[in-house]
Structure formats: C-alpha cells, structure tokens
C-alpha positions, 0 to 999 in steps of 0.5 A: 500500500502507498502511504495513507492508503487503506485496505479491507480484508475479511478473516474467517476464524473457525475457532470463534464459531463458538465462545472464545477469543483470537489475537490478530495482528497486522504487520508493515515493513519498509526500508528494513524496519517493521511495525505491527499492531495487534487487537483481539476478536471475540465471540460471546453468545447471548445469555438470559440472566435472571437478575440474581447476580452480585457482580457489577462494575466499579466507577462509571462506564465513562467511555461511551465508545463506539456509542452509549448503546453499544456500551449498554449492550456490552454490560448486559451481555456480560451480566453487570448487576450494578454500577458503583458510581451513577448520578445525574451529570456524571460521566457514563450512563444516567441512573434512570437508563441503567435501572431501565436495563435492570442494573442497580445504581449506587454512588461513591462520591464526596471528598471529605475535607478534614478539619472543616468547621461543623458548619462547613461539614454540614453544608458539604453533607447537604450538597452531597446528599442532594446528589444521592437522593436525585440519583435514586442510589441504593448504596452510598459509599462515602469517599474513597481510600482515605486510609492512606498511608496504608496500615497507619491507622490515621484519620479514621476519627477525622473521617467520621467527624468531618464526613461520615457522621454529617452525611448520616445525620443529613440522610436522617433529616431528609428521610432518604433510605440508602445503605451507607458504606464507609469509604472503600479502603485500599486493602484490608487495613485492619489498623484503620478499621480498628480505629474506625470502630473505636471512634464510633464509625461502625454504628454509622454504616450498613456496609463495610467496603474495601478494595482487596488489592492483589499483586503477583499472588493467586486469588486463593492465597490467604495469609493472615494479618500477622504475615502481611508485609506492607509496601508497593509489592507486599503481601498486604495486597492479597485477596482471599486472606483479606476477604476472610479478615474482613469477614472476621471483623464484621463478625467480631464488631457485630451489627450484621453488616454487609460486605462489599468489595467495591474495587476488585481487579486483575491488572494487566500492566504489560511485562511487569512481574507484579501484575497478571499476564493476559492469560493469568488475568482471565484465570484470576477473574473467574477464581476471584468471582468464585471465591467471592461467592464461596465467602458470602460477599454481598456485592463486588464491583469490578475495576473497571470496564475499559483500559485507560483512565477517565481523564485520558480515554483510550490513551496508553502508558505502559508503565502506569498501573492505572491504564491497565485495569479494564476488561477491554483494551483501549481500542475497545477489543475484548481482553480474555478477562471480559469473557472470564467475567461473563463466564463467572456471572453466568455460572454464579448468578443463581448458584449456591455455594455448598462447600470447599472440596477436601482432596487431601486424601487424593492430592494435597495440592488439589483445590476445589469449590462445590456449587449447586446450580439449576443444572445440578452440582458444579465443581471448580477445580485447580491445583497449587502444585506450582504454588501461590506466586505468579511470575515467581521466576522474575529477577530480583529488584528488576520490575521488567518481566517478559509476559508470555503470550496469552495462548501459551500455557505457563503452568508447568505442573499437570496432575492427571485425575480419573473419575468413574463417569461415562462423560463430564463437561469441562469449561475453561475460564473464558467459557470454552466447553469440551465434553470428555468421554470416558473409556470403560466407565472412567474419564481421565482429565488433567488439572493445573493452576488454572480454575476449570468448571466441571459438570457431571462430577456428582455432589461428592467428587472428593469421594470419586476422584483419584490420581491417574 
C-alpha cells in the first residue's frame, strides 16, 4: 500500500464459531524496519440472566465508545448487576437508563475535607446528599481510600467527624433510605478499621467496603494479618486472606453488616512481574468471582470496564498501573478477562455455594469449590502444585518481566485425575466447553493452576476422584 492508503480484508476464524477469543495482528515493513499492531476478536453468545447476580462494575462506564448503546449492550451481555458510581451529570450512563436495563445504581462520591468547621461539614453533607437522593442510589459509599498511608491507622476519627457522621445525620433529616458504606479502603487495613470502630464509625454504616488489592499472588492465597508485609509489592495486597479478615471483623464488631468489595481487579500492566499476564488475568477473574461467592460477599464491583483512565480515554502508558485495569483494551477489543467475567456471572448468578472440596486424601495440592446450580452440582477445580506466586521466576529488584503470550500455557505442573463417569463437561475460564468421554466407565482429565468448571462430577467428587 502507498502511504495513507487503506485496505479491507475479511478473516474467517473457525475457532470463534463458538465462545472464545483470537489475537490478530497486522504487520508493515519498509526500508528494513517493521511495525505491527495487534487487537483481539471475540465471540460471546447471548445469555438470559435472571437478575440474581452480585457482580457489577466499579466507577462509571465513562467511555461511551463506539456509542452509549453499544456500551449498554456490552454490560448486559456480560451480566453487570450494578454500577458503583451513577448520578445525574456524571460521566457514563444516567441512573434512570441503567435501572431501565435492570442494573442497580449506587454512588461513591464526596471528598471529605478534614478539619472543616461543623458548619462547613454540614453544608458539604447537604450538597452531597442532594446528589444521592436525585440519583435514586441504593448504596452510598462515602469517599474513597482515605486510609492512606496504608496500615497507619490515621484519620479514621477525622473521617467520621468531618464526613461520615454529617452525611448520616443529613440522610436522617431528609428521610432518604440508602445503605451507607464507609469509604472503600485500599486493602484490608485492619489498623484503620480498628480505629474506625473505636471512634464510633461502625454504628454509622450498613456496609463495610474495601478494595482487596492483589499483586503477583493467586486469588486463593490467604495469609493472615500477622504475615502481611506492607509496601508497593507486599503481601498486604492479597485477596482471599483479606476477604476472610474482613469477614472476621464484621463478625467480631457485630451489627450484621454487609460486605462489599467495591474495587476488585486483575491488572494487566504489560511485562511487569507484579501484575497478571493476559492469560493469568482471565484465570484470576473467574477464581476471584468464585471465591467471592464461596465467602458470602454481598456485592463486588469490578475495576473497571475499559483500559485507560477517565481523564485520558483510550490513551496508553505502559508503565502506569492505572491504564491497565479494564476488561477491554483501549481500542475497545475484548481482553480474555471480559469473557472470564461473563463466564463467572453466568455460572454464579443463581448458584449456591455448598462447600470447599477436601482432596487431601487424593492430592494435597488439589483445590476445589462445590456449587449447586439449576443444572445440578458444579465443581471448580485447580491445583497449587506450582504454588501461590505468579511470575515467581522474575529477577530480583528488576520490575521488567517478559509476559508470555496469552495462548501459551505457563503452568508447568499437570496432575492427571480419573473419575468413574461415562462423560463430564469441562469449561475453561473464558467459557470454552469440551465434553470428555470416558473409556470403560472412567474419564481421565488433567488439572493445573488454572480454575476449570466441571459438570457431571456428582455432589461428592472428593469421594470419586483419584490420581491417574
């Protein structure tokens, strides 16, 4: 092609006749130099959601490209049940429009001004509550991540005095019934939470909210607070251990509070050891969602729908974490994570958690969750033979880590399992299904660190499965 010329090509991708994703690229070369651009092509069939989901989107769906209608249709296709921030005049889709789509609208809003006078705090709260009432919000998260520096325990008393209490008092004055959340904490900050409780904040909220940040740990890594290390790359940023500690505090402090994870994520900052590869992110999205359901979390907002930031839409900064939290790429194409989110919503919307599966008599590294669904018992299985650290072979003190391609299986250890069945169905994290037929009444299959969904293993798979 000449400079400035364009061309169209039609590609047939047989693998996408059913649910799945393909990576496609175009190369150009001239004068010995070569450049390429890559995007994805994905297929996600429709699904008839029943409205029982707990999984939503954090922040407004602010990038209305290619159109607001397309974004709305995408949210419905992947099973978004709620939007964390929606109010009239905000970026994104208006609250009335979201509710007409069957999506619950909430608000996270307001920057508490520490050390304001009582009169200033009251005026600030009145203005904020007007926005909440006008939006018709069901849940109101008062401010965001005001527990910095992490684990310092600072400012909980000021947050209550200058922000939370004036808001709660104003809500009572106007008679608006909304469930009040504390500011979503960055990480499960036990020190801030203890101080918040001691200062009287616990009785002012209906919902405890926090953001279980996760680094290069699998979502099921569950250290206790005495093992946590703070810092940018510390074990403080774990998922399951944080969720369980939040549940423990809720039980200890009482009041029957709900638990919401108002930002959960699988960041795909490229070529960085601390963050997920594209493949790991998809696996971790599904496992994170399953763990939320298993742990009885009341609401989860995924951070976020699109890559880039609201102030720099469809721009890219490879080294900046904030540009890589989306379920879609900056060019609007799907990440594998998008399909994993839909796989999770479709499986878990109406599922009831039964129990963790105990395979210690079979293989101590084999993990599993059992759910009851309209299609019968469903198991999610994975192995931790390769441990709980992702990208564990990264060079010390070197942030760069070359991420493998998404289609490359990077779990070295495989465990062969045998179950006495004529047939089972296996679904991977991005929703691809395959039927596994047995020979002589036995099905043989392999598991590794990636969670996979199994129909047909019975309600007691730990009594049937054995190593092959």
